[in-house]
N, C-alpha and C positions, 0 to 999 in steps of 0.2 A: 501494501500501498506506498511504504512510503515513496520508491518507486513512482508508482501510478500519478503521484501528487506534483514530486520533482518536473514528470514530462510534461501533466498539464499546466505549468507556470512558463513552461515555455510554447514560445512559437511552436505550429506544430509540425511534426517531421513528416517524410515522404514514407516511412516504412520501421519500422520496429523487425529486431532481430535476437530472441531472445533464446534459452537452452536452458534445459530441465535442470540441473543444480541452480535453486533451491527450488525444491518441487513444486513450489507455488510461485514461481515468477511470470509461468503463462496468465496468472490470473491480472497480474496488470495488463502485459499487452492485450489483453481479450475486452479487459474494459474501457481500455485507451480504443481500440479498433468501435466500439461501440459507439461510445461519447464522442469519439472525432473522425471514424470511418478511414483511421489510418491501417494498412494490410499490415499483418505480419507474418514475419517469418518462424515457427519453432524447429528449434533442433533438439532433438532427442540420444542425451548419453546413454540418460541409465532410464528406463520406467516406471514409475511411482504410479498405484497401490503393487505391482504386479509384479516389482523384486520382495517385497514387502510378505506378500503372500507365499508368492514360491519357497522363499525361503522361511517359510510358519509363521514368520513373527507375528503377520495378523492374519485371523480368517478368512478366507477369501466371502464367507461370507458376509461377516459381521457389518454392522452401519457406515464404519470408517472404512471401508472398503468400497462397500458398493456405494458411499455417496464419495468418493474419491474419484473414481471407475466415471461417474457420470459427467462428475468436473474434468476428467481429464476426457472424455471424449467431445464434453462443449467447444474444451482449447484447439485441440487435435484436427478437428474436422471444421471449424469456424481459420483455421490457420489460409492465408494465401498458397503455402506449400510447409509441410513438412521434410523436414529434411533425415534422414535416418542415413545410420552410419553402413548399417552391411544389408544385406537382403533378405537374411532370416530377419529383422528388424524389420522394414518395411513390411515381409508377409505376417506379420506381426500383428502392427497396425493395421492393415487392409483388415485383417482375420476380427480380428479383437475389438478393434474402432469401429470401424466400417469406416475408414478413412479412405475412398479412392482412390487409385494405384497412380493414375495421373498427377496428383496433386502432391507424391510423394517423390521426391530425388535421393536419389541412393549416394553419397559423397565420404568416400573413405577418411580413417584419422590418417598426417600419414608420420614421417618419420624425416629426422634431418640427415639428409648422407653424407655433412661436415663437421657436425658436431660424434657424429656414428658413423665411423667410419671400417674401412679393413683394417682387422690391428695383425699382429702374429700374435701365436696365442701362448706363447710363453713369456711372461710378462708380468708388470710390476703385481699383477695381484695374485695372480699363481703363483709368484715366488714367497711375496709377503704371507699366504694361507700354505704355504709345503701344500701347492696341488699339483699331485703328479699323476701318467696317467689318461687312462680315459676319463674325463669332463663333461658330467650333466647340467649343468647349471637351470636355476628354476629364480627367478629377481623380480620381486613385486610386491605385492600383500597378500600375507597370510590371512586371504579372506574364506568366511563359510562355504564358497563355492570353488576352491577349490579341492580339487582330491589326490589331496597329501597322501591318502589312505591305499590309493591304486602305486602310487608315490612314490612311497615304502615299501608298499610289498612286494616290488618288484627291486629294490635296491635289498630286501633282506634277499631274491634269487642270486642277486649278483654279485654279494658280500666279497664270493672267491675271484672272482674275475679284472682285478685291477682298474676297477670302475670307480668313482668318486662322483657322491649323488652333491651338491653343493647349493643351497635354500639360502638366499640371499633374500634381506627383509621384514618386514613388522608385520605386527598388525593384533587382530583379538587371538588368533589361534596359533601364536608364538610359545606360550607356556606349553597348550598342550604338545607341540611340535616337540619343545626338548624332550617332553617327560616320554613322549611315543620312543622316541629314540634312545634314551636310556634304556626305558624295557626293555627293549627288543634287543639293546647289545648292538646296536648298527655304526660296526666303527667305520663304513664308508662310507655316512650322512655327516653333514655336517653345518649346523645350520649357523651361518653368520647375519652382523647386523647390518639395518639398511646401507648403504652407502650415499653420499652425494648427487645429486645428477650428474654433474660431471662426470661425475667414476665411473658411470652407467656404463662408457663407451670399452673400458679394461676387463669389464667383469664380462660384458657380454663376448667378447675378443676369448678371453681366457675358456669361453666353454669348446666342446667338440659336436654338442647338441645342448640345445637351448627348446626349454618346456614351458607350454602354454597347456594352462589348465581352464575348463569354462565345464561349470556342473549341466545336467544336464538340462534341471528346472530354471536354468536360463536362459534355454534357445528363445535366439531374437529378441531378449530383451538387453544386454548391452552384448559390445562386441571389443575383446582384451587388444590394446592400442597397443600392447607390448611387444605383436605379433610384427609389427615396421617396421622399431627397433632392432629387433633379431634380426630379420631382412636384412637392415641397413649393415648390418653384422657382416652378412658374411657365413652367415654359421645355420644351418638344417632346423631348421623347425621340427621337432616330436608333439604331435598336440593332441591333449586329450580334451574334445570335446564332440558335440552331439555331431553328429553327420548330416548336412545341408545347412550347420550353419555359416558366414561368412568364412570363418578360419579355414574352417572345412574345404568349401570353394575356391580358396586362393590358393592355400597347398598342394588343389590336385590343378587346379587351369595353370601354374606357375611350376611346379616337379620341384616346389621347392622344402619339402618337407613330406610327416609321414602324421596321420591323421588314425589313434590308437582309441577304440572308441567305450565307452561300455566299462566295469568294474573290472576288469581284468589285469590281473599282474601279472599273469603269464606271456600276457600276449609284450605287454611294455617292456619288460622284459629281454623276450626277445628281439623287440625291433630293434634296442639299443644293441645288441651284441651285435647285428647284424650290420647295423651303420659302421660299428669299430671295429669288424673284419671287414670292412668293404669302405674301407680308408677313403678313395676315387669316387666310390656313388655318396659318400658326404661330405664332399670338396664339392661336385656336382651342383649338389641341392642348394650347398651355399650359394655356390658363383649365379645360379641361379634367381637366389632371392634378392641378392644382391640387383641383379638384372634387373627386376620385376618388380622394386622399389623404386628405382633410377625410372623406369616407365609408368608407374601407376600414381605411388602412393606418399609423393614429396609435395611440401606446403607447395607448390608451383602450381601443381595439379591440382590441387583442393582451390587455390584461388581463385586458379579460371571457370572453378566449375562454380565459387560463388558467385563469379561474378558477371557471371551468366545467368543464373539465379535472381538475383536479381535486379538486372537488368528486365526479362521478365515479367517479373511482379510489378515492379514500376510503369511498364508498359500498358501492363494491362489494367493498373489504377488509374 
């Protein structure tokens, strides 16, 4: 409401652009559109109440969920255009909220190929943490929608194969992870603290494989942005994501990684072993990843798409 009152004190804008964080952002844009007739574009990063329902933080049939869903539908269907981060999100918005497909644009996130470039794997991060052998890295938020059970299960199966699993980050499940690693006696798993953004290039470069995980309940509700940083680092992606999700589609289209869907720790372990035993294949996937990023997923590509979208909406307004 403070944002709305601030906008109302200014001369009328031509266009309003909003994102889903915080989730009530769209209320200001919707009311401004009602009062001033100014169209808005709605960029969906994380979709609520859907995420809260998927993670069982609130009941789907609760008053809170039903009211917020009605509001969300109003905000989405009233937007001049809705921007989704992936095709799975586009399909969810269409199916769940009746947003017509011609009003949705898919514009992916991106990575900076200069800030994250291809570095040698034997770098300062490896040396500082005494990492040797074949290194599998997960870097990011230790959240509820990461399948750490499958990752740690694969680590247990591979504990005698000179393969190190390195989990770098922080989040609500950090204590749980540390306790599980200690309880299971997983000597090949390291849980390391979050590093500054400026140090992530070395973390990603230290990996022979980088992991991405997204709980199947999150299908269409978000797209892990770490995909693009991994691609920029020139490393193969090993994903644990639902089939048909944006990450799975990109890996298939660009042949830059492998997706192991489901909860099968043995399947994940087999794919890690396969890539370890086929370094040429892993290197080829990493090269494909970097090439795809430069062709499709830089800030320049995203900016061009937003620029065209802004002009499209303004022309109709």
